TORPA-4810 file (N, C-alpha, C, O; in nm, 3 decimals):
<nodes>
NODE_1_2.748_-0.024_2.010_2.716_0.120_2.064_2.611_0.201_1.999_2.617_0.246_1.884_X
NODE_2_2.521_0.215_2.077_2.405_0.326_1.988_2.457_0.481_1.988_2.480_0.558_2.082_X
NODE_3_2.467_0.497_1.854_2.504_0.638_1.847_2.387_0.726_1.791_2.278_0.676_1.762_X
NODE_4_2.413_0.844_1.778_2.299_0.944_1.716_2.269_0.911_1.598_2.148_0.921_1.580_X
NODE_5_2.333_0.873_1.499_2.290_0.809_1.340_2.214_0.703_1.363_2.111_0.699_1.295_X
NODE_6_2.238_0.584_1.463_2.165_0.484_1.456_2.026_0.514_1.516_1.933_0.445_1.474_X
NODE_7_2.004_0.593_1.594_1.888_0.636_1.636_1.798_0.726_1.533_1.680_0.704_1.505_X
NODE_8_1.867_0.816_1.489_1.829_0.904_1.363_1.740_0.820_1.256_1.624_0.842_1.219_X
NODE_9_1.849_0.696_1.207_1.778_0.626_1.107_1.653_0.538_1.144_1.561_0.511_1.066_X
NODE_10_1.664_0.493_1.288_1.543_0.426_1.331_1.441_0.512_1.350_1.334_0.478_1.299_X
NODE_11_1.445_0.614_1.409_1.331_0.721_1.388_1.281_0.764_1.231_1.160_0.778_1.214_X
NODE_12_1.345_0.778_1.152_1.312_0.801_1.051_1.235_0.674_0.959_1.150_0.675_0.869_X
NODE_13_1.297_0.587_1.019_1.238_0.431_0.919_1.086_0.415_0.986_1.003_0.338_0.936_X
NODE_14_1.060_0.487_1.092_0.942_0.464_1.180_0.836_0.576_1.125_0.717_0.574_1.155_X
NODE_15_0.889_0.662_1.051_0.806_0.771_1.010_0.786_0.768_0.837_0.861_0.847_0.779_X
NODE_16_0.704_0.697_0.760_0.736_0.705_0.647_0.743_0.820_0.545_0.805_0.838_0.440_X
NODE_17_0.637_0.905_0.635_0.659_1.034_0.548_0.745_1.130_0.562_0.765_1.218_0.478_X
NODE_18_0.810_1.119_0.689_0.946_1.184_0.676_1.056_1.149_0.579_1.126_1.220_0.508_X
NODE_19_1.048_0.996_0.602_1.127_0.946_0.480_1.116_1.001_0.342_1.213_1.024_0.270_X
NODE_20_0.999_1.019_0.311_0.966_1.028_0.174_0.986_1.193_0.141_1.007_1.231_0.026_X
NODE_21_0.978_1.284_0.255_1.003_1.400_0.224_1.147_1.424_0.236_1.200_1.524_0.187_X
NODE_22_1.217_1.326_0.308_1.405_1.340_0.294_1.434_1.316_0.153_1.521_1.374_0.088_X
NODE_23_1.336_1.204_0.099_1.384_1.148_-0.028_1.375_1.247_-0.152_1.451_1.246_-0.250_X
NODE_24_1.263_1.338_-0.128_1.193_1.437_-0.229_1.295_1.584_-0.195_1.289_1.680_-0.271_X
NODE_25_1.351_1.585_-0.120_1.419_1.685_-0.059_1.352_1.811_-0.046_1.396_1.916_-0.092_X
NODE_26_1.213_1.796_0.034_1.145_1.901_0.065_1.112_1.900_0.225_0.998_1.908_0.272_X
NODE_27_1.227_1.890_0.297_1.241_1.906_0.450_1.336_1.992_0.520_1.453_1.992_0.481_X
NODE_28_1.306_2.051_0.600_1.405_2.129_0.652_1.476_2.047_0.761_1.413_1.996_0.853_X
NODE_29_1.610_2.037_0.747_1.668_1.938_0.813_1.675_2.009_0.982_1.628_1.954_1.082_X
NODE_30_1.733_2.120_0.980_1.746_2.199_1.094_1.604_2.170_1.208_1.604_2.145_1.329_X
NODE_31_1.501_2.185_1.116_1.359_2.157_1.197_1.345_2.057_1.245_1.328_2.040_1.365_X
NODE_32_1.348_1.944_1.136_1.345_1.825_1.195_1.428_1.786_1.300_1.377_1.733_1.399_X
NODE_33_1.574_1.809_1.293_1.652_1.787_1.409_1.603_1.823_1.536_1.607_1.748_1.633_X
NODE_34_1.544_1.969_1.536_1.489_2.009_1.637_1.386_1.937_1.708_1.371_1.940_1.830_X
NODE_35_1.293_1.852_1.600_1.157_1.796_1.661_1.229_1.658_1.738_1.201_1.616_1.850_X
NODE_36_1.324_1.606_1.646_1.365_1.463_1.714_1.445_1.484_1.802_1.486_1.380_1.853_X
NODE_37_1.491_1.586_1.847_1.594_1.610_1.949_1.578_1.538_2.102_1.660_1.469_2.164_X
NODE_38_1.432_1.584_2.140_1.406_1.525_2.281_1.405_1.365_2.293_1.437_1.300_2.393_X
NODE_39_1.364_1.321_2.183_1.357_1.156_2.150_1.488_1.113_2.157_1.515_1.021_2.235_X
NODE_40_1.583_1.168_2.082_1.712_1.126_2.063_1.798_1.133_2.223_1.870_1.046_2.273_X
NODE_41_1.769_1.238_2.266_1.831_1.267_2.407_1.750_1.166_2.518_1.823_1.118_2.604_X
NODE_42_1.622_1.132_2.524_1.594_1.040_2.610_1.652_0.907_2.599_1.685_0.835_2.694_X
NODE_43_1.662_0.878_2.454_1.702_0.733_2.421_1.854_0.707_2.465_1.887_0.596_2.508_X
NODE_44_1.945_0.809_2.453_2.091_0.830_2.491_2.108_0.836_2.609_2.207_0.782_2.659_X
NODE_45_1.992_0.921_2.702_2.027_0.963_2.808_2.133_1.057_2.842_2.191_1.060_2.951_X
NODE_46_2.160_1.146_2.726_2.247_1.250_2.758_2.219_1.373_2.652_2.173_1.345_2.542_X
NODE_47_2.247_1.507_2.686_2.245_1.584_2.573_2.311_1.590_2.443_2.433_1.573_2.436_X
NODE_48_2.233_1.614_2.330_2.279_1.608_2.186_2.278_1.745_2.128_2.197_1.836_2.149_X
NODE_49_2.371_1.742_2.060_2.365_1.901_1.993_2.281_1.878_1.866_2.274_1.773_1.801_X
NODE_50_2.210_2.015_1.839_2.122_1.988_1.713_2.210_1.986_1.605_2.177_1.918_1.508_X
NODE_51_2.303_2.040_1.602_2.392_2.019_1.476_2.420_1.869_1.447_2.399_1.838_1.330_X
NODE_52_2.467_1.767_1.532_2.514_1.658_1.520_2.363_1.579_1.473_2.358_1.494_1.384_X
NODE_53_2.254_1.622_1.546_2.136_1.545_1.467_2.120_1.567_1.332_2.107_1.466_1.262_X
NODE_54_2.117_1.718_1.258_2.124_1.772_1.144_2.210_1.688_1.047_2.175_1.635_0.941_X
NODE_55_2.332_1.688_1.108_2.432_1.596_0.999_2.419_1.477_0.976_2.455_1.424_0.870_X
NODE_56_2.359_1.411_1.082_2.317_1.251_1.086_2.206_1.239_0.979_2.214_1.146_0.899_X
NODE_57_2.112_1.319_0.972_1.994_1.348_0.894_2.039_1.365_0.760_1.996_1.289_0.673_X
NODE_58_2.117_1.454_0.733_2.170_1.471_0.597_2.248_1.347_0.543_2.233_1.308_0.427_X
NODE_59_2.327_1.290_0.630_2.428_1.155_0.592_2.303_1.047_0.550_2.329_0.979_0.451_X
NODE_60_2.201_1.028_0.600_2.098_0.935_0.598_2.004_0.940_0.476_1.945_0.848_0.420_X
NODE_61_2.004_1.091_0.446_1.908_1.135_0.338_1.987_1.083_0.222_1.929_1.026_0.129_X
NODE_62_2.125_1.103_0.222_2.209_1.083_0.104_2.199_0.913_0.074_2.188_0.861_-0.037_X
NODE_63_2.205_0.855_0.183_2.186_0.712_0.163_2.051_0.673_0.099_2.047_0.609_-0.007_X
NODE_64_1.944_0.711_0.161_1.800_0.684_0.094_1.793_0.714_-0.044_1.734_0.645_-0.127_X
NODE_65_1.857_0.825_-0.067_1.859_0.864_-0.216_1.944_0.776_-0.331_1.908_0.749_-0.446_X
NODE_66_2.059_0.742_-0.268_2.114_0.640_-0.350_2.037_0.495_-0.353_2.025_0.424_-0.452_X
NODE_67_1.991_0.469_-0.229_1.911_0.338_-0.235_1.822_0.361_-0.343_1.812_0.283_-0.438_X
NODE_68_1.746_0.481_-0.331_1.633_0.484_-0.431_1.669_0.461_-0.598_1.609_0.397_-0.684_X
NODE_69_1.771_0.526_-0.601_1.832_0.518_-0.750_1.866_0.385_-0.798_1.869_0.364_-0.919_X
NODE_70_1.895_0.286_-0.705_1.923_0.172_-0.753_1.820_0.075_-0.791_1.856_-0.031_-0.842_X
NODE_71_1.656_0.108_-0.767_1.556_0.035_-0.816_1.534_0.101_-0.943_1.492_0.217_-0.955_X
NODE_72_1.568_0.009_-1.050_1.562_0.055_-1.182_1.430_-0.022_-1.236_1.447_-0.143_-1.247_X
NODE_73_1.300_0.026_-1.273_1.206_-0.054_-1.303_1.135_0.036_-1.417_1.122_0.157_-1.398_X
NODE_74_1.097_-0.015_-1.514_1.019_0.054_-1.630_0.854_0.031_-1.585_0.798_-0.077_-1.604_X
NODE_75_0.794_0.133_-1.531_0.641_0.142_-1.476_0.558_0.176_-1.593_0.449_0.228_-1.567_X
NODE_76_0.586_0.158_-1.713_0.517_0.179_-1.825_0.367_0.072_-1.796_0.379_-0.045_-1.762_X
NODE_77_0.241_0.134_-1.814_0.133_0.051_-1.796_0.029_0.121_-1.826_0.018_0.242_-1.806_X
NODE_78_-0.062_0.041_-1.880_-0.207_0.093_-1.858_-0.282_0.095_-1.727_-0.270_-0.002_-1.653_X
NODE_79_-0.358_0.195_-1.693_-0.415_0.175_-1.551_-0.567_0.160_-1.580_-0.615_0.256_-1.641_X
NODE_80_-0.631_0.083_-1.556_-0.753_0.023_-1.548_-0.825_0.055_-1.416_-0.770_0.030_-1.309_X
NODE_81_-0.945_0.109_-1.420_-1.017_0.158_-1.322_-1.158_0.077_-1.319_-1.219_0.062_-1.425_X
NODE_82_-1.198_0.034_-1.220_-1.316_-0.037_-1.222_-1.406_0.004_-1.095_-1.362_-0.003_-0.980_X
NODE_83_-1.539_0.048_-1.124_-1.609_0.144_-1.022_-1.727_0.034_-0.957_-1.742_-0.078_-1.004_X
NODE_84_-1.794_0.079_-0.858_-1.905_0.008_-0.811_-1.862_-0.145_-0.745_-1.929_-0.246_-0.768_X
NODE_85_-1.760_-0.146_-0.674_-1.663_-0.264_-0.619_-1.706_-0.261_-0.488_-1.719_-0.154_-0.428_X
NODE_86_-1.737_-0.403_-0.423_-1.741_-0.402_-0.283_-1.621_-0.490_-0.239_-1.538_-0.537_-0.317_X
NODE_87_-1.624_-0.510_-0.085_-1.545_-0.607_-0.021_-1.593_-0.667_0.075_-1.631_-0.595_0.167_X
NODE_88_-1.607_-0.795_0.090_-1.656_-0.847_0.158_-1.583_-0.942_0.245_-1.542_-1.047_0.194_X
NODE_89_-1.557_-0.916_0.388_-1.461_-1.014_0.504_-1.536_-1.114_0.560_-1.654_-1.092_0.590_X
NODE_90_-1.479_-1.236_0.579_-1.569_-1.345_0.626_-1.473_-1.428_0.723_-1.355_-1.439_0.692_X
NODE_91_-1.519_-1.484_0.833_-1.448_-1.546_0.906_-1.415_-1.697_0.862_-1.507_-1.778_0.850_X
NODE_92_-1.294_-1.729_0.839_-1.277_-1.861_0.762_-1.331_-1.974_0.815_-1.315_-1.988_0.937_X
NODE_93_-1.391_-2.063_0.754_-1.429_-2.194_0.810_-1.436_-2.300_0.691_-1.466_-2.272_0.574_X
NODE_94_-1.403_-2.433_0.742_-1.447_-2.539_0.658_-1.515_-2.538_0.559_-1.464_-2.553_0.448_X
NODE_95_-1.652_-2.520_0.577_-1.766_-2.479_0.487_-1.738_-2.372_0.398_-1.766_-2.389_0.280_X
NODE_96_-1.685_-2.257_0.438_-1.675_-2.152_0.360_-1.587_-2.204_0.236_-1.617_-2.191_0.118_X
NODE_97_-1.476_-2.261_0.286_-1.380_-2.301_0.174_-1.427_-2.389_0.051_-1.418_-2.372_-0.071_X
NODE_98_-1.483_-2.493_0.133_-1.596_-2.571_0.027_-1.686_-2.487_-0.087_-1.703_-2.512_-0.207_X
NODE_99_-1.722_-2.409_-0.028_-1.838_-2.341_-0.086_-1.794_-2.209_-0.187_-1.874_-2.140_-0.250_X
NODE_100_-1.647_-2.195_-0.186_-1.603_-2.061_-0.274_-1.604_-2.093_-0.397_-1.592_-1.999_-0.476_X
NODE_101_-1.617_-2.229_-0.450_-1.619_-2.239_-0.585_-1.767_-2.208_-0.643_-1.783_-2.209_-0.765_X
NODE_102_-1.855_-2.187_-0.572_-1.978_-2.170_-0.621_-1.995_-2.008_-0.658_-2.083_-1.961_-0.730_X
NODE_103_-1.899_-1.941_-0.599_-1.917_-1.770_-0.635_-1.850_-1.766_-0.774_-1.880_-1.661_-0.832_X
NODE_104_-1.781_-1.835_-0.835_-1.746_-1.824_-0.965_-1.828_-1.864_-1.064_-1.801_-1.840_-1.182_X
NODE_105_-1.950_-1.939_-1.021_-2.039_-1.974_-1.102_-2.160_-1.869_-1.143_-2.245_-1.891_-1.230_X
NODE_106_-2.147_-1.739_-1.053_-2.234_-1.630_-1.061_-2.179_-1.520_-1.114_-2.250_-1.436_-1.171_X
NODE_107_-2.034_-1.505_-1.100_-1.982_-1.390_-1.168_-1.942_-1.406_-1.320_-1.887_-1.507_-1.364_X
NODE_108_-1.979_-1.287_-1.402_-1.944_-1.313_-1.517_-1.833_-1.257_-1.557_-1.828_-1.148_-1.614_X
NODE_109_-1.716_-1.346_-1.524_-1.585_-1.310_-1.542_-1.567_-1.290_-1.717_-1.484_-1.205_-1.750_X
NODE_110_-1.620_-1.344_-1.801_-1.607_-1.335_-1.949_-1.644_-1.161_-1.983_-1.599_-1.094_-2.075_X
NODE_111_-1.721_-1.128_-1.898_-1.784_-0.971_-1.920_-1.711_-0.877_-1.870_-1.747_-0.761_-1.889_X
NODE_112_-1.599_-0.901_-1.798_-1.521_-0.809_-1.723_-1.563_-0.771_-1.584_-1.547_-0.663_-1.528_X
NODE_113_-1.626_-0.891_-1.533_-1.681_-0.864_-1.381_-1.561_-0.884_-1.305_-1.458_-0.916_-1.364_X
NODE_114_-1.562_-0.865_-1.151_-1.450_-0.891_-1.080_-1.495_-0.972_-0.982_-1.608_-0.975_-0.934_X
NODE_115_-1.390_-1.044_-0.951_-1.411_-1.172_-0.835_-1.275_-1.212_-0.797_-1.201_-1.282_-0.866_X
NODE_116_-1.244_-1.157_-0.666_-1.089_-1.195_-0.602_-1.102_-1.237_-0.477_-1.137_-1.154_-0.394_X
NODE_117_-1.082_-1.346_-0.444_-1.080_-1.428_-0.342_-0.960_-1.412_-0.270_-0.859_-1.454_-0.327_X
NODE_118_-0.949_-1.359_-0.154_-0.800_-1.352_-0.068_-0.813_-1.443_0.037_-0.910_-1.422_0.110_X
NODE_119_-0.736_-1.550_0.068_-0.738_-1.613_0.179_-0.629_-1.594_0.264_-0.509_-1.606_0.242_X
NODE_120_-0.702_-1.554_0.384_-0.590_-1.512_0.490_-0.583_-1.662_0.598_-0.647_-1.762_0.566_X
NODE_121_-0.499_-1.659_0.723_-0.521_-1.765_0.797_-0.637_-1.781_0.863_-0.678_-1.892_0.897_X
NODE_122_-0.703_-1.668_0.888_-0.836_-1.668_0.960_-0.960_-1.605_0.903_-1.076_-1.620_0.943_X
NODE_123_-0.916_-1.533_0.804_-1.021_-1.433_0.737_-1.022_-1.449_0.605_-0.909_-1.452_0.556_X
NODE_124_-1.125_-1.462_0.519_-1.135_-1.447_0.374_-1.171_-1.326_0.330_-1.259_-1.277_0.400_X
NODE_125_-1.135_-1.258_0.238_-1.198_-1.116_0.169_-1.239_-1.171_0.044_-1.171_-1.255_-0.016_X
NODE_126_-1.380_-1.114_-0.010_-1.434_-1.135_-0.147_-1.455_-1.005_-0.213_-1.551_-0.932_-0.188_X
NODE_127_-1.365_-0.980_-0.297_-1.380_-0.871_-0.403_-1.458_-0.867_-0.495_-1.433_-0.962_-0.569_X
NODE_128_-1.560_-0.796_-0.542_-1.639_-0.835_-0.641_-1.724_-0.722_-0.670_-1.723_-0.632_-0.587_X
NODE_129_-1.804_-0.708_-0.783_-1.912_-0.605_-0.816_-2.007_-0.602_-0.739_-2.063_-0.705_-0.703_X
NODE_130_-2.048_-0.461_-0.694_-2.179_-0.425_-0.612_-2.301_-0.521_-0.619_-2.363_-0.583_-0.532_X
NODE_131_-2.313_-0.513_-0.755_-2.467_-0.581_-0.793_-2.458_-0.706_-0.725_-2.562_-0.750_-0.677_X
NODE_132_-2.331_-0.784_-0.710_-2.337_-0.932_-0.657_-2.350_-0.949_-0.504_-2.368_-1.057_-0.447_X
NODE_133_-2.340_-0.832_-0.446_-2.314_-0.820_-0.294_-2.416_-0.899_-0.227_-2.377_-0.986_-0.149_X
NODE_134_-2.579_-0.876_-0.251_-2.687_-0.889_-0.152_-2.678_-1.069_-0.197_-2.705_-1.153_-0.111_X
NODE_135_-2.644_-1.103_-0.316_-2.630_-1.248_-0.354_-2.539_-1.310_-0.270_-2.575_-1.403_-0.198_X
NODE_136_-2.438_-1.273_-0.271_-2.298_-1.312_-0.207_-2.358_-1.353_-0.040_-2.359_-1.459_0.022_X
NODE_137_-2.400_-1.222_-0.009_-2.447_-1.238_0.157_-2.559_-1.305_0.192_-2.572_-1.330_0.311_X
NODE_138_-2.655_-1.346_0.106_-2.733_-1.456_0.108_-2.664_-1.599_0.116_-2.706_-1.694_0.182_X
NODE_139_-2.565_-1.596_0.048_-2.485_-1.740_0.002_-2.408_-1.729_0.153_-2.388_-1.842_0.198_X
NODE_140_-2.381_-1.666_0.203_-2.307_-1.637_0.333_-2.366_-1.618_0.476_-2.301_-1.594_0.578_X
NODE_141_-2.494_-1.632_0.465_-2.585_-1.651_0.575_-2.545_-1.742_0.682_-2.578_-1.717_0.797_X
NODE_142_-2.484_-1.834_0.656_-2.447_-1.945_0.773_-2.288_-1.888_0.816_-2.239_-1.922_0.923_X
NODE_143_-2.235_-1.822_0.746_-2.083_-1.791_0.810_-2.099_-1.648_0.889_-2.202_-1.583_0.907_X
NODE_144_-1.990_-1.626_0.923_-1.987_-1.488_1.008_-1.916_-1.384_0.948_-1.793_-1.374_0.956_X
NODE_145_-2.007_-1.289_0.875_-1.942_-1.185_0.806_-1.896_-1.083_0.879_-1.984_-1.035_0.950_X
NODE_146_-1.761_-1.017_0.889_-1.696_-0.976_0.972_-1.710_-0.817_0.941_-1.717_-0.726_1.024_X
NODE_147_-1.711_-0.808_0.789_-1.708_-0.629_0.751_-1.774_-0.649_0.591_-1.767_-0.751_0.522_X
NODE_148_-1.824_-0.546_0.564_-1.881_-0.519_0.407_-1.863_-0.385_0.374_-1.941_-0.293_0.400_X
NODE_149_-1.748_-0.378_0.309_-1.728_-0.243_0.246_-1.783_-0.200_0.111_-1.730_-0.270_0.025_X
NODE_150_-1.865_-0.114_0.059_-1.911_-0.052_-0.046_-1.856_0.086_-0.087_-1.786_0.158_-0.016_X
NODE_151_-1.897_0.111_-0.210_-1.852_0.219_-0.290_-1.695_0.234_-0.291_-1.624_0.331_-0.261_X
NODE_152_-1.661_0.096_-0.337_-1.518_0.110_-0.379_-1.463_0.114_-0.508_-1.545_0.085_-0.595_X
NODE_153_-1.352_0.140_-0.547_-1.297_0.096_-0.693_-1.182_0.036_-0.700_-1.116_0.024_-0.597_X
NODE_154_-1.140_-0.009_-0.807_-1.030_-0.129_-0.842_-0.947_-0.024_-0.936_-1.003_0.049_-1.018_X
NODE_155_-0.814_-0.026_-0.912_-0.720_0.030_-0.998_-0.594_-0.074_-1.027_-0.517_-0.113_-0.939_X
NODE_156_-0.589_-0.109_-1.156_-0.513_-0.226_-1.179_-0.395_-0.161_-1.270_-0.429_-0.093_-1.367_X
NODE_157_-0.282_-0.176_-1.247_-0.151_-0.171_-1.335_-0.117_-0.316_-1.406_-0.116_-0.425_-1.347_X
NODE_158_-0.094_-0.294_-1.532_-0.052_-0.429_-1.596_0.094_-0.380_-1.612_0.118_-0.268_-1.659_X
NODE_159_0.189_-0.462_-1.574_0.329_-0.457_-1.547_0.422_-0.538_-1.638_0.358_-0.599_-1.724_X
NODE_160_0.542_-0.555_-1.644_0.624_-0.637_-1.699_0.649_-0.759_-1.597_0.639_-0.736_-1.476_X
NODE_161_0.680_-0.877_-1.639_0.670_-1.000_-1.566_0.760_-0.972_-1.491_0.728_-1.011_-1.379_X
NODE_162_0.904_-0.904_-1.489_1.004_-0.924_-1.377_0.958_-0.821_-1.249_1.030_-0.819_-1.149_X
NODE_163_0.833_-0.733_-1.256_0.802_-0.677_-1.122_0.820_-0.746_-1.000_0.869_-0.696_-0.898_X
NODE_164_0.769_-0.889_-1.015_0.768_-0.925_-0.890_0.897_-0.965_-0.825_0.913_-0.989_-0.705_X
NODE_165_1.004_-0.969_-0.940_1.137_-1.011_-0.881_1.242_-0.885_-0.874_1.365_-0.892_-0.880_X
NODE_166_1.159_-0.765_-0.858_1.282_-0.645_-0.852_1.213_-0.577_-0.724_1.102_-0.523_-0.723_X
NODE_167_1.306_-0.593_-0.612_1.288_-0.549_-0.490_1.224_-0.409_-0.481_1.210_-0.355_-0.591_X
NODE_168_1.197_-0.366_-0.416_1.113_-0.222_-0.390_1.015_-0.159_-0.481_0.958_-0.054_-0.451_X
NODE_169_0.990_-0.232_-0.609_0.869_-0.181_-0.684_0.752_-0.172_-0.623_0.706_-0.059_-0.611_X
NODE_170_0.680_-0.279_-0.573_0.556_-0.264_-0.490_0.565_-0.184_-0.391_0.460_-0.127_-0.360_X
NODE_171_0.689_-0.153_-0.308_0.673_-0.068_-0.192_0.652_0.089_-0.287_0.558_0.168_-0.275_X
NODE_172_0.770_0.100_-0.377_0.748_0.246_-0.423_0.612_0.272_-0.502_0.591_0.389_-0.536_X
NODE_173_0.526_0.181_-0.534_0.400_0.207_-0.608_0.291_0.251_-0.457_0.216_0.348_-0.458_X
NODE_174_0.304_0.173_-0.359_0.240_0.174_-0.258_0.288_0.326_-0.164_0.204_0.385_-0.096_X
NODE_175_0.389_0.358_-0.172_0.436_0.474_-0.112_0.374_0.574_-0.199_0.308_0.651_-0.130_X
NODE_176_0.369_0.603_-0.328_0.328_0.704_-0.417_0.171_0.722_-0.370_0.118_0.833_-0.372_X
NODE_177_0.104_0.609_-0.328_-0.060_0.613_-0.303_-0.060_0.667_-0.158_-0.153_0.744_-0.133_X
NODE_178_0.022_0.643_-0.061_0.018_0.662_0.060_0.056_0.798_0.092_0.008_0.861_0.186_X
NODE_179_0.156_0.848_0.001_0.173_1.013_-0.015_0.058_1.094_-0.022_0.049_1.201_0.039_X
NODE_180_-0.031_1.048_-0.096_-0.148_1.112_-0.116_-0.249_1.109_-0.006_-0.347_1.183_-0.015_X
NODE_181_-0.230_1.013_0.118_-0.299_0.994_0.232_-0.429_0.915_0.146_-0.535_0.979_0.150_X
NODE_182_-0.432_0.826_0.093_-0.516_0.738_0.017_-0.504_0.596_0.086_-0.403_0.527_0.078_X
NODE_183_-0.628_0.557_0.159_-0.639_0.426_0.210_-0.649_0.299_0.121_-0.710_0.318_0.016_X
NODE_184_-0.600_0.169_0.141_-0.570_0.074_0.056_-0.666_-0.013_0.152_-0.652_-0.028_0.274_X
NODE_185_-0.783_-0.076_0.057_-0.831_-0.176_0.124_-0.791_-0.319_0.107_-0.794_-0.402_0.198_X
NODE_186_-0.753_-0.343_-0.021_-0.684_-0.484_-0.033_-0.595_-0.458_-0.170_-0.600_-0.364_-0.250_X
NODE_187_-0.523_-0.560_-0.166_-0.403_-0.554_-0.257_-0.384_-0.666_-0.342_-0.327_-0.758_-0.284_X
NODE_188_-0.415_-0.690_-0.472_-0.427_-0.815_-0.530_-0.310_-0.807_-0.650_-0.294_-0.715_-0.730_X
NODE_189_-0.222_-0.950_-0.636_-0.116_-0.905_-0.740_-0.124_-1.052_-0.802_-0.164_-1.155_-0.747_X
NODE_190_-0.068_-1.032_-0.946_-0.032_-1.164_-1.023_0.090_-1.137_-1.090_0.157_-1.037_-1.066_X
NODE_191_0.127_-1.238_-1.184_0.289_-1.189_-1.228_0.270_-1.073_-1.321_0.373_-1.021_-1.362_X
NODE_192_0.160_-1.027_-1.358_0.183_-0.924_-1.445_0.080_-0.796_-1.412_0.080_-0.695_-1.481_X
NODE_193_-0.016_-0.817_-1.288_-0.108_-0.741_-1.273_-0.080_-0.680_-1.107_-0.032_-0.757_-1.025_X
NODE_194_-0.112_-0.550_-1.072_-0.117_-0.511_-0.941_-0.245_-0.444_-0.936_-0.279_-0.365_-1.024_X
NODE_195_-0.308_-0.470_-0.846_-0.437_-0.416_-0.825_-0.465_-0.372_-0.682_-0.459_-0.444_-0.583_X
NODE_196_-0.505_-0.206_-0.687_-0.535_-0.168_-0.559_-0.700_-0.139_-0.559_-0.756_-0.091_-0.658_X
NODE_197_-0.779_-0.177_-0.421_-0.894_-0.144_-0.402_-0.867_-0.036_-0.294_-0.782_-0.031_-0.204_X
NODE_198_-0.969_0.051_-0.332_-0.966_0.194_-0.272_-1.120_0.267_-0.272_-1.191_0.252_-0.372_X
NODE_199_-1.158_0.328_-0.185_-1.276_0.391_-0.185_-1.275_0.490_-0.309_-1.177_0.541_-0.364_X
NODE_200_-1.408_0.501_-0.336_-1.439_0.600_-0.502_-1.392_0.740_-0.453_-1.314_0.800_-0.527_X
NODE_201_-1.431_0.798_-0.340_-1.385_0.951_-0.330_-1.224_0.947_-0.348_-1.177_1.058_-0.373_X
NODE_202_-1.131_0.842_-0.340_-1.004_0.857_-0.344_-0.960_0.815_-0.502_-0.843_0.804_-0.540_X
NODE_203_-1.102_0.789_-0.602_-1.055_0.733_-0.729_-0.942_0.802_-0.807_-0.837_0.752_-0.848_X
NODE_204_-0.989_0.933_-0.818_-0.894_1.031_-0.926_-0.775_1.029_-0.854_-0.672_1.012_-0.918_X
NODE_205_-0.767_1.045_-0.721_-0.617_1.096_-0.654_-0.552_0.945_-0.694_-0.444_0.946_-0.754_X
NODE_206_-0.600_0.846_-0.668_-0.538_0.729_-0.665_-0.469_0.699_-0.826_-0.354_0.661_-0.850_X
NODE_207_-0.567_0.725_-0.910_-0.538_0.712_-1.038_-0.425_0.791_-1.080_-0.334_0.745_-1.150_X
NODE_208_-0.430_0.920_-1.034_-0.308_1.017_-1.060_-0.162_0.972_-0.990_-0.053_0.980_-1.047_X
NODE_209_-0.184_0.927_-0.859_-0.077_0.898_-0.792_0.004_0.751_-0.897_0.126_0.740_-0.903_X
NODE_210_-0.069_0.679_-0.950_-0.018_0.578_-1.046_0.037_0.609_-1.162_0.125_0.544_-1.217_X
NODE_211_-0.024_0.733_-1.213_0.024_0.778_-1.331_0.129_0.875_-1.333_0.179_0.920_-1.436_X
NODE_212_0.164_0.909_-1.200_0.286_0.969_-1.185_0.407_0.885_-1.196_0.518_0.937_-1.200_X
NODE_213_0.388_0.743_-1.201_0.504_0.676_-1.205_0.530_0.618_-1.354_0.641_0.574_-1.384_X
NODE_214_0.426_0.620_-1.444_0.466_0.606_-1.595_0.520_0.706_-1.676_0.478_0.821_-1.691_X
NODE_215_0.628_0.646_-1.734_0.695_0.773_-1.803_0.603_0.820_-1.931_0.516_0.766_-1.999_X
NODE_216_0.662_0.943_-1.929_0.547_1.035_-2.041_0.645_1.012_-2.172_0.612_1.057_-2.282_X
</nodes>
């Protein structure tokens, strides 16, 4: 049987910023209940008292806060920012997959340059330094280039090895970035590194969003 509590949880889960506001205790439950009331009444097909919705919100907020406290992880990390990054998206093809190794012959990884190749089912994303953009595009002239994004930066956190095995860590980091309304173009992860590709206009806000997670 569908109840007010079930619908409240569903609506809150569909709105990440409401969920975050509840978790931070910076939202008015009375106002939120009033806002959600029409949707809840439509789904239940009957009138619902505002007080009942408010109580369901408060109970769910307690659940969210308890769940958040169970994520125990040390976010101690250096944050490495690299500027003048570009992201090239290409339609996946057999010839492209054969030629990808040639890209590694161009980029000077030993000097700290960037080359991340992300293979999707239908597309391939190539993240590299902007100075390689034209050369890479020339090498891709027989491929279908879907999009080229410039003026990006990469932000890398170096974390302990167990971060991939700790539920909620990546979500928590992404949530901090999303809370500042920062768009993420790509996410690249290894056993100990988590890298976000964002626009340079968001560079400092992104850096500070990550920095908030690091114990002082």
